[in-house]
C-alpha positions as CSV (number, residue, x, y, z in Angstrom):
1,M,351.8,213.3,138.2
2,S,352.9,209.6,136.5
3,S,352.9,211.0,133.3
4,I,354.7,214.1,133.9
5,R,358.5,214.0,133.4
6,T,359.3,217.7,132.7
7,V,357.9,220.6,134.3
8,L,358.3,224.6,134.3
9,V,358.2,226.8,137.2
10,T,357.5,230.0,136.9
11,G,358.4,232.7,139.6
12,G,360.9,229.6,140.9
13,N,363.3,231.9,142.6
14,G,360.4,233.1,144.9
15,F,359.7,231.7,148.3
16,I,357.3,228.8,147.2
17,G,359.0,228.4,143.8
18,S,362.6,227.7,145.1
19,H,361.3,225.3,147.8
20,L,359.0,223.8,145.0
21,I,362.0,223.3,142.6
22,Q,364.0,221.6,145.7
23,E,361.4,218.8,146.0
24,L,360.5,218.4,142.1
25,Q,364.3,218.0,141.0
26,K,364.2,214.4,143.0
27,N,361.8,213.2,140.4
28,Y,361.4,215.4,137.3
29,T,363.3,217.7,135.1
30,V,362.8,221.0,136.1
31,Y,363.1,224.4,134.2
32,C,362.6,227.6,135.8
33,H,361.9,230.9,134.7
34,D,362.0,234.2,136.9
35,R,362.3,237.6,136.3
36,A,365.9,237.5,135.4
37,D,365.2,235.3,132.3
38,G,362.6,237.6,130.9
39,D,359.4,239.4,131.2
40,L,356.6,236.7,131.0
41,C,354.1,239.3,129.6
42,T,356.2,239.2,126.6
43,Y,358.4,236.0,126.7
44,R,357.7,233.6,124.0
45,N,360.3,230.5,124.4
46,F,359.1,228.5,127.3
47,P,360.1,225.0,127.0
48,Q,357.9,222.1,125.9
49,V,356.9,220.3,129.2
50,D,354.2,218.3,130.8
51,A,353.2,220.5,133.5
52,V,353.7,224.5,134.2
53,F,353.6,225.4,137.9
54,H,352.8,229.2,137.5
55,L,353.8,230.8,140.5
56,A,355.0,234.0,139.5
57,A,353.3,237.2,140.4
58,N,353.8,240.7,141.7
59,V,352.9,240.0,145.5
60,S,354.5,242.7,147.6
61,T,352.1,244.8,149.5
62,H,354.4,247.8,148.9
63,E,353.5,247.3,144.8
64,F,349.7,247.0,145.7
65,Y,349.3,250.6,146.7
66,N,352.3,252.0,144.9
67,K,352.3,250.1,141.4
68,S,348.7,248.8,141.3
69,F,348.3,249.1,137.4
70,E,351.5,247.0,136.9
71,V,350.7,244.4,139.7
72,I,347.2,244.1,137.5
73,K,348.8,244.1,134.0
74,N,351.7,242.0,134.9
75,N,349.9,239.3,136.7
76,V,346.9,239.2,134.0
77,T,349.2,239.6,130.9
78,S,351.7,237.1,131.9
79,T,348.8,234.4,132.4
80,I,347.3,235.1,129.2
81,N,350.8,234.7,127.5
82,I,351.4,231.4,129.0
83,C,348.2,230.0,128.3
84,E,348.5,231.4,124.6
85,F,351.6,229.7,124.2
86,Y,350.8,226.4,125.3
87,K,347.6,226.4,123.5
88,E,349.6,226.6,119.9
89,Q,351.6,223.7,121.0
90,K,350.8,220.1,119.8
91,H,351.2,219.0,123.4
92,K,349.2,220.7,126.0
93,P,350.9,220.8,129.5
94,L,348.7,220.6,132.8
95,I,348.6,224.4,133.9
96,I,349.1,224.4,137.9
97,Y,347.8,228.0,138.7
98,A,348.7,229.5,142.2
99,G,345.5,231.5,143.1
100,T,345.1,233.7,146.2
101,S,342.8,233.2,149.3
102,E,342.8,237.0,149.5
103,A,340.3,236.9,146.4
104,Q,337.7,235.2,148.7
105,A,338.5,237.5,151.9
106,G,335.7,239.7,150.7
107,A,333.4,236.7,151.3
108,T,334.8,235.8,155.0
109,D,334.7,239.2,156.2
110,Y,331.7,240.6,154.5
111,F,329.2,237.4,154.3
112,N,330.5,235.5,157.0
113,Y,331.1,232.6,154.7
114,K,333.3,230.1,156.8
115,I,337.0,229.5,157.3
116,P,338.7,227.6,155.8
117,T,336.7,228.0,152.7
118,D,335.9,225.6,150.2
119,E,336.1,225.7,146.1
120,A,332.5,227.2,146.3
121,C,333.7,230.0,148.1
122,P,332.9,233.4,145.8
123,F,335.2,235.9,144.8
124,V,334.0,239.2,146.6
125,I,335.9,242.6,145.6
126,N,333.9,244.5,148.0
127,D,336.0,248.1,147.5
128,P,337.4,248.2,143.8
129,K,338.6,251.6,144.6
130,N,341.0,250.4,147.4
131,L,344.5,249.5,145.5
132,R,344.9,246.8,147.9
133,W,342.6,244.5,146.0
134,S,344.9,245.1,142.7
135,Y,346.7,241.7,143.8
136,A,343.7,239.4,144.5
137,S,341.4,240.7,141.8
138,S,344.5,240.2,139.1
139,K,345.0,236.4,140.6
140,A,341.0,236.0,140.5
141,I,341.2,237.0,136.5
142,G,344.2,234.9,136.4
143,E,341.9,231.8,137.5
144,Q,339.3,232.8,134.8
145,I,342.1,233.0,132.1
146,V,343.3,229.5,133.0
147,I,339.9,228.0,133.0
148,A,338.9,229.6,129.8
149,S,342.2,228.6,128.0
150,G,340.8,225.0,127.3
151,L,344.3,223.7,129.0
152,P,344.2,221.0,131.6
153,Y,344.5,222.6,134.8
154,I,344.7,222.7,138.5
155,I,344.0,225.6,140.6
156,F,345.6,225.9,144.3
157,R,345.0,228.8,146.7
158,P,347.8,228.8,149.3
159,F,346.8,230.6,152.6
160,N,349.7,232.1,155.0
161,V,352.8,230.7,153.5
162,Y,355.5,231.2,155.7
163,G,358.4,228.9,157.3
164,P,362.2,228.0,156.4
């Protein structure tokens, strides 16, 4: 990240985002966008930056089951909006996208794919009628959006994030 001086963190008030911002502020100019700043599905006033950490997502298990359509809509549409905005800019930032290990759970559960998984592990949604998959499938689609956008990217899939 030597050529990176300015960074946007979406979901900056969340658990991962707030800790990431604390560390990034030591060496970079950091902008934060969270729900209070505007809906990422329609917001179009992002700062010009060198990198975007796109962490914002609906991640509550309660939401998976009770607001599954909104989980899918918000996770997918926000990623499309961010990519479309930065595709239109002269300077193309690095998109650092937070996927989810849950998108690979079907492969480990039903096809005995080894843990820890690697980048070649397939996404397996074994029961699309189970609304629990609204999060994993929307994050998997988000990965495809980032890849297809043509913007430079890094995708990571955190596993069981916890702690102070």
